[in-house]
GUFI-947830 format. One record per atom (N, C-alpha, C, O): residue number from 0; chain; x, z negated, y negated. Coordinates in Angstrom, 1 decimal, always signed. Layout:
% GUFI-947830
- NUM A X Z Y
...
END
This chain:
% GUFI-947830
- 0 A +0.8 +0.0 +1.2
- 0 A +0.0 +0.0 +0.0
- 0 A +0.9 +0.0 -1.2
- 0 A +1.9 -0.7 -1.3
- 1 A +0.5 +0.8 -2.2
- 1 A +1.2 +0.8 -3.5
- 1 A +0.2 +0.7 -4.6
- 1 A -0.9 +1.3 -4.6
- 2 A +0.5 -0.2 -5.6
- 2 A -0.3 -0.4 -6.8
- 2 A +0.6 -0.2 -7.9
- 2 A +1.8 -0.7 -7.9
- 3 A +0.2 +0.6 -8.9
- 3 A +1.1 +0.7 -10.1
- 3 A +0.5 +1.6 -11.1
- 3 A -0.7 +1.7 -11.3
- 4 A +1.4 +2.2 -11.9
- 4 A +1.0 +3.1 -13.0
- 4 A +1.9 +4.3 -13.1
- 4 A +1.8 +5.2 -12.2
- 5 A +2.8 +4.4 -14.0
- 5 A +3.6 +5.6 -14.2
- 5 A +4.5 +6.0 -13.0
- 5 A +4.8 +7.2 -12.9
- 6 A +4.8 +5.0 -12.2
- 6 A +5.6 +5.3 -11.0
- 6 A +5.0 +6.2 -10.0
- 6 A +5.6 +6.8 -9.2
- 7 A +3.6 +6.3 -10.1
- 7 A +2.9 +7.2 -9.1
- 7 A +2.8 +8.6 -9.5
- 7 A +2.4 +9.5 -8.8
- 8 A +3.3 +8.9 -10.8
- 8 A +3.2 +10.3 -11.3
- 8 A +4.2 +11.1 -10.5
- 8 A +5.4 +10.9 -10.4
- 9 A +3.6 +12.2 -9.9
- 9 A +4.5 +13.1 -9.1
- 9 A +4.5 +12.7 -7.6
- 9 A +5.0 +13.5 -6.8
- 10 A +4.0 +11.5 -7.2
- 10 A +4.0 +11.1 -5.8
- 10 A +2.6 +10.7 -5.3
- 10 A +2.2 +11.1 -4.2
- 11 A +1.8 +10.0 -6.2
- 11 A +0.5 +9.7 -5.9
- 11 A -0.5 +10.6 -6.6
- 11 A -1.5 +11.0 -6.0
- 12 A -0.2 +10.9 -7.8
- 12 A -1.1 +11.8 -8.6
- 12 A -0.2 +12.8 -9.4
- 12 A +1.0 +12.5 -9.7
- 13 A -0.8 +13.9 -9.8
- 13 A -0.1 +14.9 -10.6
- 13 A -0.4 +14.8 -12.1
- 13 A -1.1 +13.8 -12.5
- 14 A +0.2 +15.7 -12.9
- 14 A +0.0 +15.6 -14.3
- 14 A -1.4 +15.8 -14.8
- 14 A -1.8 +15.3 -15.9
- 15 A -2.3 +16.4 -14.0
- 15 A -3.7 +16.5 -14.3
- 15 A -4.6 +15.4 -13.9
- 15 A -5.8 +15.4 -14.1
- 16 A -3.9 +14.4 -13.2
- 16 A -4.7 +13.2 -12.7
- 16 A -5.4 +13.4 -11.4
- 16 A -6.2 +12.6 -11.0
- 17 A -4.9 +14.4 -10.6
- 17 A -5.4 +14.6 -9.3
- 17 A -4.6 +14.0 -8.3
- 17 A -3.3 +13.9 -8.5
- 18 A -5.1 +13.5 -7.1
- 18 A -4.3 +12.9 -6.1
- 18 A -3.4 +14.0 -5.4
- 18 A -3.8 +15.1 -5.3
- 19 A -2.2 +13.5 -5.1
- 19 A -1.3 +14.4 -4.3
- 19 A -1.6 +14.1 -2.8
- 19 A -1.3 +13.0 -2.4
- 20 A -2.0 +15.1 -2.1
- 20 A -2.3 +14.9 -0.7
- 20 A -1.1 +15.2 +0.2
- 20 A -0.3 +16.0 -0.1
- 21 A -1.1 +14.5 +1.4
- 21 A -0.1 +14.8 +2.3
- 21 A -0.4 +16.0 +3.1
- 21 A -1.5 +16.5 +3.0
- 22 A +0.5 +16.5 +3.9
- 22 A +0.3 +17.7 +4.7
- 22 A -0.9 +17.5 +5.6
- 22 A -0.9 +16.4 +6.3
- 23 A -1.8 +18.4 +5.7
- 23 A -3.0 +18.3 +6.6
- 23 A -3.9 +17.2 +6.3
- 23 A -4.7 +16.8 +7.2
- 24 A -3.9 +16.6 +5.1
- 24 A -4.8 +15.6 +4.7
- 24 A -5.9 +16.2 +3.9
- 24 A -5.7 +17.1 +3.1
- 25 A -7.1 +15.7 +4.1
- 25 A -8.3 +16.2 +3.4
- 25 A -9.0 +15.1 +2.7
- 25 A -9.1 +14.0 +3.2
- 26 A -9.6 +15.4 +1.5
- 26 A -10.5 +14.4 +0.8
- 26 A -11.8 +14.5 +1.5
- 26 A -12.4 +15.6 +1.6
- 27 A -12.3 +13.4 +1.9
- 27 A -13.6 +13.3 +2.6
- 27 A -14.7 +13.0 +1.6
- 27 A -15.8 +13.5 +1.7
- 28 A -14.4 +12.1 +0.6
- 28 A -15.3 +11.8 -0.4
- 28 A -14.6 +11.5 -1.7
- 28 A -13.5 +10.8 -1.7
- 29 A -15.2 +11.9 -2.8
- 29 A -14.7 +11.6 -4.2
- 29 A -15.8 +10.9 -5.0
- 29 A -16.9 +11.5 -5.1
- 30 A -15.5 +9.7 -5.5
- 30 A -16.5 +9.0 -6.2
- 30 A -15.9 +8.7 -7.6
- 30 A -15.0 +8.0 -7.8
- 31 A -16.6 +9.3 -8.6
- 31 A -16.1 +9.0 -10.0
- 31 A -16.8 +7.8 -10.6
- 31 A -17.8 +7.3 -10.0
- 32 A -16.3 +7.3 -11.7
- 32 A -16.9 +6.2 -12.4
- 32 A -17.0 +5.0 -11.5
- 32 A -18.0 +4.3 -11.5
- 33 A -15.9 +4.7 -10.8
- 33 A -15.9 +3.6 -9.8
- 33 A -14.9 +2.5 -10.3
- 33 A -14.2 +2.8 -11.2
- 34 A -14.9 +1.4 -9.6
- 34 A -14.0 +0.3 -9.9
- 34 A -13.5 -0.3 -8.7
- 34 A -14.1 -0.2 -7.6
- 35 A -12.4 -1.1 -8.7
- 35 A -11.8 -1.7 -7.6
- 35 A -11.0 -3.0 -8.1
- 35 A -10.6 -3.0 -9.2
- 36 A -10.9 -4.0 -7.2
- 36 A -10.2 -5.2 -7.5
- 36 A -9.2 -5.4 -6.4
- 36 A -9.5 -5.3 -5.2
- 37 A -7.9 -5.7 -6.8
- 37 A -6.8 -5.9 -5.8
- 37 A -6.2 -7.3 -6.2
- 37 A -5.7 -7.4 -7.3
- 38 A -6.2 -8.2 -5.2
- 38 A -5.6 -9.5 -5.4
- 38 A -4.5 -9.8 -4.4
- 38 A -4.7 -9.3 -3.3
- 39 A -3.5 -10.5 -4.8
- 39 A -2.4 -10.9 -3.9
- 39 A -2.2 -12.4 -3.9
- 39 A -2.0 -13.0 -5.0
- 40 A -2.3 -13.0 -2.7
- 40 A -2.1 -14.4 -2.6
- 40 A -3.3 -15.1 -1.9
- 40 A -4.2 -14.5 -1.5
- 41 A -3.2 -16.4 -1.8
- 41 A -4.2 -17.2 -1.1
- 41 A -5.3 -17.6 -2.0
- 41 A -5.0 -18.2 -3.1
- 42 A -6.5 -17.4 -1.7
- 42 A -7.7 -17.8 -2.5
- 42 A -7.8 -17.0 -3.8
- 42 A -6.8 -16.6 -4.4
- 43 A -9.0 -16.9 -4.3
- 43 A -9.2 -16.2 -5.6
- 43 A -8.6 -16.8 -6.8
- 43 A -8.1 -16.1 -7.7
- 44 A -8.6 -18.1 -6.9
- 44 A -8.0 -18.8 -8.1
- 44 A -6.5 -18.8 -8.1
- 44 A -5.9 -18.8 -9.2
- 45 A -5.9 -18.8 -7.0
- 45 A -4.4 -18.8 -6.9
- 45 A -3.8 -17.4 -6.7
- 45 A -2.6 -17.3 -6.6
- 46 A -4.6 -16.4 -6.7
- 46 A -4.1 -15.1 -6.5
- 46 A -3.7 -14.4 -7.8
- 46 A -4.1 -14.7 -8.9
- 47 A -2.7 -13.5 -7.6
- 47 A -2.3 -12.6 -8.7
- 47 A -3.1 -11.3 -8.7
- 47 A -3.3 -10.7 -7.6
- 48 A -3.6 -10.9 -9.8
- 48 A -4.4 -9.7 -9.9
- 48 A -3.4 -8.5 -10.0
- 48 A -2.7 -8.4 -11.0
- 49 A -3.5 -7.6 -9.0
- 49 A -2.6 -6.4 -9.0
- 49 A -3.3 -5.3 -9.7
- 49 A -2.7 -4.5 -10.4
- 50 A -4.6 -5.2 -9.5
- 50 A -5.4 -4.1 -10.2
- 50 A -6.8 -4.8 -10.5
- 50 A -7.5 -5.2 -9.5
- 51 A -7.2 -4.8 -11.7
- 51 A -8.4 -5.6 -12.1
- 51 A -9.5 -4.6 -12.4
- 51 A -9.4 -3.5 -12.7
- 52 A -10.7 -5.2 -12.2
- 52 A -11.9 -4.4 -12.6
- 52 A -12.1 -4.6 -14.1
- 52 A -12.0 -5.8 -14.6
- 53 A -12.2 -3.6 -14.8
- 53 A -12.4 -3.6 -16.2
- 53 A -13.5 -2.7 -16.6
- 53 A -14.2 -2.1 -15.8
- 54 A -13.8 -2.6 -17.9
- 54 A -14.8 -1.6 -18.4
- 54 A -14.4 -0.2 -18.1
- 54 A -15.2 +0.7 -18.1
- 55 A -13.1 +0.0 -17.9
- 55 A -12.6 +1.3 -17.5
- 55 A -13.0 +1.6 -16.1
- 55 A -13.1 +0.8 -15.3
- 56 A -13.3 +2.9 -15.9
- 56 A -13.7 +3.3 -14.6
- 56 A -12.7 +4.4 -14.1
- 56 A -12.1 +5.0 -14.9
- 57 A -12.6 +4.5 -12.8
- 57 A -11.7 +5.5 -12.3
- 57 A -12.4 +6.3 -11.2
- 57 A -13.6 +6.3 -11.0
- 58 A -11.6 +7.0 -10.5
- 58 A -12.1 +7.9 -9.4
- 58 A -11.5 +7.4 -8.1
- 58 A -10.3 +7.2 -7.9
- 59 A -12.4 +7.1 -7.1
- 59 A -12.0 +6.7 -5.8
- 59 A -12.0 +7.9 -4.9
- 59 A -13.0 +8.6 -4.8
- 60 A -10.9 +8.1 -4.2
- 60 A -10.8 +9.2 -3.2
- 60 A -10.7 +8.6 -1.8
- 60 A -9.8 +7.8 -1.6
- 61 A -11.6 +9.0 -0.9
- 61 A -11.4 +8.6 +0.5
- 61 A -11.0 +9.9 +1.2
- 61 A -11.7 +10.8 +1.3
- 62 A -9.8 +9.8 +1.7
- 62 A -9.3 +10.9 +2.5
- 62 A -9.4 +10.6 +4.0
- 62 A -9.9 +9.5 +4.3
- 63 A -9.0 +11.5 +4.8
- 63 A -9.1 +11.2 +6.3
- 63 A -8.0 +10.2 +6.7
- 63 A -7.9 +9.8 +7.8
- 64 A -7.0 +9.8 +5.7
- 64 A -5.9 +8.9 +6.1
- 64 A -5.8 +7.8 +5.1
- 64 A -5.3 +6.7 +5.5
- 65 A -6.2 +7.9 +3.8
- 65 A -5.9 +6.9 +2.8
- 65 A -7.1 +6.7 +1.8
- 65 A -8.0 +7.6 +1.7
- 66 A -7.1 +5.6 +1.2
- 66 A -7.9 +5.3 +0.0
- 66 A -7.0 +5.5 -1.2
- 66 A -5.9 +4.9 -1.2
- 67 A -7.4 +6.3 -2.2
- 67 A -6.7 +6.4 -3.4
- 67 A -7.6 +6.2 -4.6
- 67 A -8.7 +6.8 -4.6
- 68 A -7.2 +5.3 -5.5
- 68 A -8.0 +5.0 -6.7
- 68 A -7.1 +5.4 -7.9
- 68 A -6.0 +4.9 -8.0
- 69 A -7.6 +6.2 -8.8
- 69 A -6.9 +6.6 -10.0
- 69 A -7.8 +6.3 -11.2
- 69 A -8.9 +6.6 -11.2
- 70 A -7.1 +5.7 -12.2
- 70 A -7.8 +5.3 -13.4
- 70 A -7.0 +5.6 -14.6
- 70 A -5.8 +5.1 -14.7
- 71 A -7.5 +6.3 -15.6
- 71 A -6.8 +6.6 -16.9
- 71 A -7.0 +5.4 -17.8
- 71 A -8.1 +4.9 -17.9
- 72 A -5.9 +4.9 -18.4
- 72 A -6.1 +3.7 -19.2
- 72 A -6.8 +4.1 -20.5
- 72 A -6.6 +5.2 -21.0
- 73 A -7.6 +3.2 -21.0
- 73 A -8.3 +3.3 -22.3
- 73 A -8.0 +2.1 -23.1
- 73 A -8.5 +1.0 -22.8
- 74 A -7.3 +2.2 -24.2
- 74 A -6.9 +1.1 -25.0
- 74 A -8.1 +0.3 -25.5
- 74 A -8.0 -1.0 -25.6
- 75 A -9.2 +0.9 -26.0
- 75 A -10.3 +0.2 -26.5
- 75 A -11.0 -0.6 -25.4
- 75 A -11.5 -1.7 -25.6
- 76 A -11.2 +0.0 -24.3
- 76 A -11.8 -0.7 -23.2
- 76 A -11.0 -1.8 -22.7
- 76 A -11.5 -2.9 -22.3
- 77 A -9.7 -1.7 -22.6
- 77 A -8.8 -2.8 -22.3
- 77 A -9.0 -3.9 -23.3
- 77 A -9.1 -5.1 -23.0
- 78 A -9.0 -3.6 -24.6
- 78 A -9.1 -4.5 -25.7
- 78 A -10.4 -5.4 -25.5
- 78 A -10.3 -6.6 -25.6
- 79 A -11.5 -4.7 -25.3
- 79 A -12.8 -5.4 -25.2
- 79 A -12.9 -6.2 -23.9
- 79 A -13.6 -7.2 -23.8
- 80 A -12.3 -5.7 -22.8
- 80 A -12.4 -6.4 -21.5
- 80 A -11.6 -7.7 -21.6
- 80 A -12.1 -8.7 -21.1
- 81 A -10.4 -7.7 -22.2
- 81 A -9.6 -8.9 -22.2
- 81 A -9.8 -9.8 -23.5
- 81 A -9.4 -10.9 -23.4
- 82 A -10.3 -9.2 -24.5
- 82 A -10.4 -10.0 -25.8
- 82 A -11.2 -11.2 -25.7
- 82 A -10.9 -12.3 -26.3
- 83 A -12.4 -11.1 -25.2
- 83 A -13.3 -12.2 -25.2
- 83 A -12.9 -13.4 -24.3
- 83 A -12.8 -14.5 -24.8
- 84 A -12.6 -13.2 -23.0
- 84 A -12.2 -14.4 -22.2
- 84 A -10.8 -14.9 -22.5
- 84 A -10.6 -16.1 -22.3
- 85 A -9.9 -14.0 -22.9
- 85 A -8.5 -14.4 -22.9
- 85 A -7.9 -14.5 -24.3
- 85 A -6.7 -15.0 -24.4
- 86 A -8.6 -14.1 -25.3
- 86 A -8.0 -14.2 -26.7
- 86 A -7.4 -12.9 -27.2
- 86 A -7.2 -12.0 -26.4
- 87 A -7.2 -12.9 -28.4
- 87 A -6.7 -11.7 -29.1
- 87 A -5.3 -11.3 -28.7
- 87 A -5.0 -10.1 -28.6
- 88 A -4.4 -12.2 -28.4
- 88 A -3.0 -11.8 -28.1
- 88 A -3.0 -11.1 -26.8
- 88 A -2.3 -10.1 -26.6
- 89 A -3.8 -11.5 -25.8
- 89 A -3.9 -10.8 -24.5
- 89 A -4.6 -9.4 -24.7
- 89 A -4.1 -8.4 -24.1
- 90 A -5.6 -9.4 -25.5
- 90 A -6.3 -8.2 -25.8
- 90 A -5.4 -7.1 -26.4
- 90 A -5.4 -6.0 -26.0
- 91 A -4.6 -7.5 -27.4
- 91 A -3.7 -6.6 -28.1
- 91 A -2.6 -6.1 -27.1
- 91 A -2.2 -5.0 -27.1
- 92 A -2.1 -7.0 -26.3
- 92 A -1.1 -6.7 -25.3
- 92 A -1.6 -5.7 -24.3
- 92 A -0.9 -4.7 -24.0
- 93 A -2.8 -5.9 -23.8
- 93 A -3.4 -4.9 -22.8
- 93 A -3.7 -3.6 -23.5
- 93 A -3.5 -2.5 -22.9
- 94 A -4.2 -3.6 -24.7
- 94 A -4.5 -2.4 -25.4
- 94 A -3.2 -1.6 -25.7
- 94 A -3.1 -0.4 -25.5
- 95 A -2.1 -2.3 -26.0
- 95 A -0.8 -1.6 -26.2
- 95 A -0.3 -1.0 -24.9
- 95 A +0.2 +0.1 -24.9
- 96 A -0.4 -1.8 -23.8
- 96 A +0.0 -1.3 -22.5
- 96 A -0.8 +0.0 -22.2
- 96 A -0.1 +1.0 -21.8
- 97 A -2.1 +0.1 -22.4
- 97 A -2.9 +1.2 -22.1
- 97 A -2.4 +2.4 -23.0
- 97 A -2.4 +3.6 -22.5
- 98 A -2.2 +2.2 -24.3
- 98 A -1.8 +3.2 -25.2
- 98 A -0.4 +3.8 -24.7
- 98 A -0.3 +5.1 -24.7
- 99 A +0.5 +3.0 -24.4
- 99 A +1.9 +3.5 -24.0
- 99 A +1.8 +4.2 -22.6
- 99 A +2.4 +5.3 -22.5
- 100 A +1.0 +3.8 -21.7
- 100 A +0.8 +4.4 -20.4
- 100 A +0.1 +5.8 -20.6
- 100 A +0.5 +6.8 -20.0
- 101 A -0.8 +5.8 -21.5
- 101 A -1.5 +7.1 -21.8
- 101 A -0.6 +8.1 -22.4
- 101 A -0.6 +9.3 -22.1
- 102 A +0.2 +7.7 -23.4
- 102 A +1.2 +8.5 -24.0
- 102 A +2.2 +9.1 -23.0
- 102 A +2.6 +10.3 -23.1
- 103 A +2.5 +8.4 -22.0
- 103 A +3.5 +8.8 -21.0
- 103 A +2.8 +9.7 -19.9
- 103 A +3.5 +10.2 -19.0
- 104 A +1.5 +9.9 -20.0
- 104 A +0.8 +10.7 -19.0
- 104 A +0.5 +9.9 -17.7
- 104 A +0.3 +10.5 -16.7
- 105 A +0.6 +8.6 -17.8
- 105 A +0.4 +7.8 -16.6
- 105 A -1.0 +7.3 -16.3
- 105 A -1.9 +7.4 -17.2
- 106 A -1.2 +6.9 -15.1
- 106 A -2.5 +6.3 -14.7
- 106 A -2.3 +5.1 -13.9
- 106 A -1.2 +4.8 -13.4
- 107 A -3.3 +4.2 -13.8
- 107 A -3.2 +3.1 -12.9
- 107 A -3.7 +3.6 -11.6
- 107 A -4.6 +4.4 -11.5
- 108 A -3.1 +3.1 -10.5
- 108 A -3.4 +3.7 -9.2
- 108 A -3.3 +2.6 -8.1
- 108 A -2.6 +1.6 -8.2
- 109 A -4.0 +2.9 -7.0
- 109 A -3.9 +2.2 -5.7
- 109 A -3.9 +3.2 -4.7
- 109 A -4.7 +4.2 -4.7
- 110 A -2.9 +3.1 -3.8
- 110 A -2.8 +4.0 -2.7
- 110 A -2.7 +3.1 -1.4
- 110 A -1.8 +2.3 -1.3
- 111 A -3.6 +3.3 -0.5
- 111 A -3.7 +2.4 +0.7
- 111 A -3.9 +3.3 +1.9
- 111 A -5.0 +4.0 +2.0
- 112 A -3.0 +3.2 +2.9
- 112 A -3.2 +3.8 +4.2
- 112 A -4.1 +3.0 +5.0
- 112 A -3.9 +1.8 +5.1
- 113 A -5.1 +3.6 +5.6
- 113 A -6.1 +2.8 +6.4
- 113 A -5.4 +2.0 +7.5
- 113 A -5.9 +0.9 +7.8
- 114 A -4.3 +2.5 +8.0
- 114 A -3.6 +1.7 +9.1
- 114 A -3.0 +0.4 +8.6
- 114 A -2.7 -0.4 +9.4
- 115 A -2.9 +0.2 +7.3
- 115 A -2.4 -1.1 +6.8
- 115 A -3.4 -2.2 +6.7
- 115 A -3.1 -3.3 +6.6
- 116 A -4.7 -1.8 +6.8
- 116 A -5.8 -2.8 +6.8
- 116 A -5.9 -3.5 +8.1
- 116 A -6.2 -2.8 +9.1
- 117 A -5.7 -4.8 +8.2
- 117 A -5.7 -5.5 +9.4
- 117 A -7.2 -5.8 +9.8
- 117 A -7.6 -5.7 +10.9
- 118 A -8.0 -6.2 +8.8
- 118 A -9.4 -6.6 +9.0
- 118 A -10.2 -6.4 +7.7
- 118 A -9.6 -6.2 +6.7
- 119 A -11.5 -6.4 +7.9
- 119 A -12.3 -6.2 +6.7
- 119 A -13.7 -6.8 +6.9
- 119 A -14.1 -7.0 +8.1
- 120 A -14.3 -7.2 +5.9
- 120 A -15.7 -7.7 +5.9
- 120 A -16.5 -6.7 +5.0
- 120 A -16.1 -6.2 +4.0
- 121 A -17.8 -6.6 +5.4
- 121 A -18.7 -5.9 +4.6
- 121 A -20.1 -6.5 +4.8
- 121 A -20.4 -7.0 +5.8
- 122 A -20.9 -6.4 +3.8
- 122 A -22.2 -7.0 +3.8
- 122 A -23.3 -5.9 +3.5
- 122 A -23.5 -5.6 +2.3
- 123 A -24.0 -5.5 +4.5
- 123 A -25.1 -4.6 +4.4
- 123 A -24.7 -3.4 +3.4
- 123 A -25.6 -3.0 +2.6
- 124 A -23.5 -2.9 +3.5
- 124 A -23.1 -1.8 +2.7
- 124 A -23.2 -2.1 +1.2
- 124 A -23.4 -1.1 +0.4
- 125 A -23.2 -3.4 +0.8
- 125 A -23.2 -3.7 -0.6
- 125 A -21.8 -4.0 -1.2
- 125 A -21.6 -3.7 -2.4
- 126 A -20.9 -4.5 -0.3
- 126 A -19.6 -4.7 -0.8
- 126 A -18.7 -4.7 +0.5
- 126 A -19.1 -4.8 +1.6
- 127 A -17.4 -4.5 +0.2
- 127 A -16.4 -4.5 +1.2
- 127 A -15.2 -5.3 +0.7
- 127 A -14.8 -5.2 -0.4
- 128 A -14.6 -6.0 +1.6
- 128 A -13.4 -6.9 +1.3
- 128 A -12.3 -6.5 +2.4
- 128 A -12.5 -6.9 +3.6
- 129 A -11.3 -5.8 +2.0
- 129 A -10.3 -5.3 +3.0
- 129 A -9.1 -6.3 +2.9
- 129 A -8.7 -6.8 +1.9
- 130 A -8.6 -6.7 +4.1
- 130 A -7.5 -7.7 +4.2
- 130 A -6.3 -7.0 +4.8
- 130 A -6.3 -6.4 +5.8
- 131 A -5.2 -7.2 +4.1
- 131 A -3.9 -6.7 +4.6
- 131 A -2.8 -7.7 +4.1
- 131 A -3.1 -8.7 +3.4
- 132 A -1.6 -7.4 +4.4
- 132 A -0.5 -8.3 +4.0
- 132 A +0.7 -7.4 +3.5
- 132 A +0.9 -6.3 +3.9
- 133 A +1.5 -8.0 +2.6
- 133 A +2.7 -7.4 +2.1
- 133 A +3.8 -7.6 +3.1
- 133 A +3.6 -8.2 +4.1
- 134 A +5.0 -7.1 +2.8
- 134 A +6.1 -7.2 +3.7
- 134 A +6.5 -8.6 +4.0
- 134 A +7.1 -8.9 +5.1
- 135 A +6.2 -9.6 +3.1
- 135 A +6.5 -11.0 +3.3
- 135 A +5.4 -11.8 +3.9
- 135 A +5.5 -13.0 +4.1
- 136 A +4.3 -11.1 +4.3
- 136 A +3.2 -11.8 +5.0
- 136 A +2.2 -12.4 +4.0
- 136 A +1.3 -13.1 +4.4
- 137 A +2.4 -12.1 +2.7
- 137 A +1.4 -12.6 +1.7
- 137 A +0.1 -11.8 +1.7
- 137 A +0.2 -10.6 +1.7
- 138 A -1.0 -12.5 +1.8
- 138 A -2.3 -11.7 +1.9
- 138 A -2.6 -11.0 +0.7
- 138 A -2.3 -11.4 -0.4
- 139 A -3.2 -9.8 +0.9
- 139 A -3.7 -8.9 -0.2
- 139 A -5.1 -8.6 +0.2
- 139 A -5.5 -8.3 +1.3
- 140 A -6.0 -8.7 -0.9
- 140 A -7.4 -8.3 -0.7
- 140 A -7.7 -7.1 -1.6
- 140 A -7.4 -7.2 -2.8
- 141 A -8.4 -6.2 -1.1
- 141 A -8.9 -5.0 -1.9
- 141 A -10.4 -5.1 -1.8
- 141 A -11.0 -5.1 -0.7
- 142 A -11.1 -5.2 -3.0
- 142 A -12.5 -5.4 -3.0
- 142 A -13.2 -4.2 -3.7
- 142 A -12.8 -3.8 -4.8
- 143 A -14.3 -3.8 -3.0
- 143 A -15.1 -2.6 -3.6
- 143 A -16.6 -3.0 -3.5
- 143 A -17.0 -3.8 -2.6
- 144 A -17.3 -2.5 -4.5
- 144 A -18.8 -2.7 -4.5
- 144 A -19.5 -1.4 -4.4
- 144 A -19.0 -0.4 -4.9
- 145 A -20.7 -1.5 -3.9
- 145 A -21.6 -0.3 -3.9
- 145 A -22.3 -0.3 -5.3
- 145 A -22.7 -1.3 -5.8
- 146 A -22.3 +0.9 -5.9
- 146 A -22.8 +1.0 -7.3
- 146 A -24.3 +1.1 -7.3
- 146 A -24.9 +0.5 -8.2
- 147 A -24.9 +1.8 -6.4
- 147 A -26.3 +2.0 -6.4
- 147 A -26.7 +2.5 -5.0
- 147 A -25.9 +2.6 -4.1
- 148 A -28.0 +2.7 -4.8
- 148 A -28.5 +3.0 -3.4
- 148 A -28.0 +4.3 -2.9
- 148 A -27.9 +4.5 -1.7
- 149 A -27.6 +5.2 -3.7
- 149 A -27.1 +6.5 -3.3
- 149 A -25.6 +6.5 -2.9
- 149 A -25.1 +7.4 -2.3
- 150 A -24.9 +5.4 -3.3
- 150 A -23.5 +5.2 -3.1
- 150 A -23.3 +4.8 -1.6
- 150 A -23.5 +3.6 -1.3
- 151 A -22.8 +5.7 -0.8
- 151 A -22.6 +5.4 +0.6
- 151 A -21.2 +5.3 +1.0
- 151 A -20.8 +5.4 +2.2
- 152 A -20.3 +5.1 +0.0
- 152 A -18.8 +5.1 +0.3
- 152 A -18.4 +4.0 +1.3
- 152 A -17.5 +4.2 +2.0
- 153 A -19.1 +2.9 +1.2
- 153 A -18.7 +1.8 +2.1
- 153 A -19.0 +2.0 +3.5
- 153 A -18.3 +1.6 +4.4
- 154 A -20.1 +2.8 +3.8
- 154 A -20.4 +3.1 +5.2
- 154 A -19.4 +4.1 +5.7
- 154 A -18.9 +3.9 +6.8
- 155 A -19.0 +5.1 +4.9
- 155 A -17.9 +6.0 +5.3
- 155 A -16.6 +5.3 +5.4
- 155 A -15.8 +5.5 +6.4
- 156 A -16.3 +4.4 +4.5
- 156 A -15.0 +3.6 +4.5
- 156 A -14.9 +2.8 +5.8
- 156 A -13.9 +2.7 +6.5
- 157 A -16.0 +2.1 +6.2
- 157 A -16.1 +1.3 +7.4
- 157 A -15.7 +2.2 +8.6
- 157 A -14.9 +1.8 +9.5
- 158 A -16.3 +3.4 +8.7
- 158 A -16.0 +4.3 +9.8
- 158 A -14.5 +4.7 +9.8
- 158 A -13.8 +4.7 +10.9
- 159 A -13.9 +5.0 +8.7
- 159 A -12.5 +5.4 +8.6
- 159 A -11.6 +4.2 +9.0
- 159 A -10.6 +4.4 +9.6
- 160 A -11.9 +3.0 +8.5
- 160 A -11.1 +1.8 +8.9
- 160 A -11.2 +1.5 +10.4
- 160 A -10.1 +1.2 +11.0
- 161 A -12.3 +1.6 +11.0
- 161 A -12.4 +1.3 +12.4
- 161 A -11.7 +2.3 +13.2
- 161 A -11.0 +2.0 +14.2
- 162 A -11.7 +3.6 +12.8
- 162 A -11.0 +4.7 +13.4
- 162 A -9.5 +4.4 +13.3
- 162 A -8.7 +4.8 +14.2
- 163 A -9.0 +3.8 +12.2
- 163 A -7.6 +3.5 +12.1
- 163 A -7.2 +2.2 +12.8
- 163 A -6.0 +1.8 +12.8
- 164 A -8.1 +1.4 +13.3
- 164 A -7.8 +0.2 +14.1
- 164 A -8.0 -1.1 +13.4
- 164 A -7.6 -2.1 +13.9
- 165 A -8.7 -1.1 +12.2
- 165 A -8.9 -2.3 +11.5
- 165 A -10.1 -3.1 +12.2
- 165 A -11.0 -2.5 +12.8
- 166 A -10.0 -4.4 +12.2
- 166 A -11.0 -5.2 +12.9
- 166 A -12.1 -5.6 +11.9
- 166 A -11.8 -6.1 +10.8
- 167 A -13.4 -5.4 +12.2
- 167 A -14.5 -5.8 +11.4
- 167 A -14.8 -7.3 +11.6
- 167 A -15.1 -7.6 +12.8
- 168 A -14.8 -8.1 +10.6
- 168 A -15.1 -9.5 +10.7
- 168 A -16.6 -9.7 +10.3
- 168 A -17.2 -9.0 +9.6
- 169 A -17.2 -10.8 +10.9
- 169 A -18.6 -11.1 +10.6
- 169 A -18.7 -11.9 +9.4
- 169 A -19.8 -12.3 +9.0
END
């Protein structure tokens, strides 16, 4: 699994913001205006946020091998997301980060091979919580929500994860 920004340019996504696919890899589903949350560590309160849900939306790509999430930074949406709960200094810092990333042609991204997911939970196709570990054994959680009744990405994701060997938890 890789989470990042400008470092994915040319390896995870191209200059146009499209995912770079591996040989013989196909996009099964593309969902625009989506969001995702990635946490690293034990418990939600003690975890470090690697990729946060914000007012910014991105595009989720489910391929036959990987989950890829790409989001263009928006300085005003960063400012408004972080300004209220965390204060103006955090809001300005996040807005500045978004502006610099945008100038460099970068995006925020998550790239996850389905084989890295050890287990997952899902609730009536309303949400999914994917469980994996980093190289040091520290837990990582990737959380996705269903946006509306027509959004069936979680049903498809469950099929892809089971096919890759992930265990579904009750």
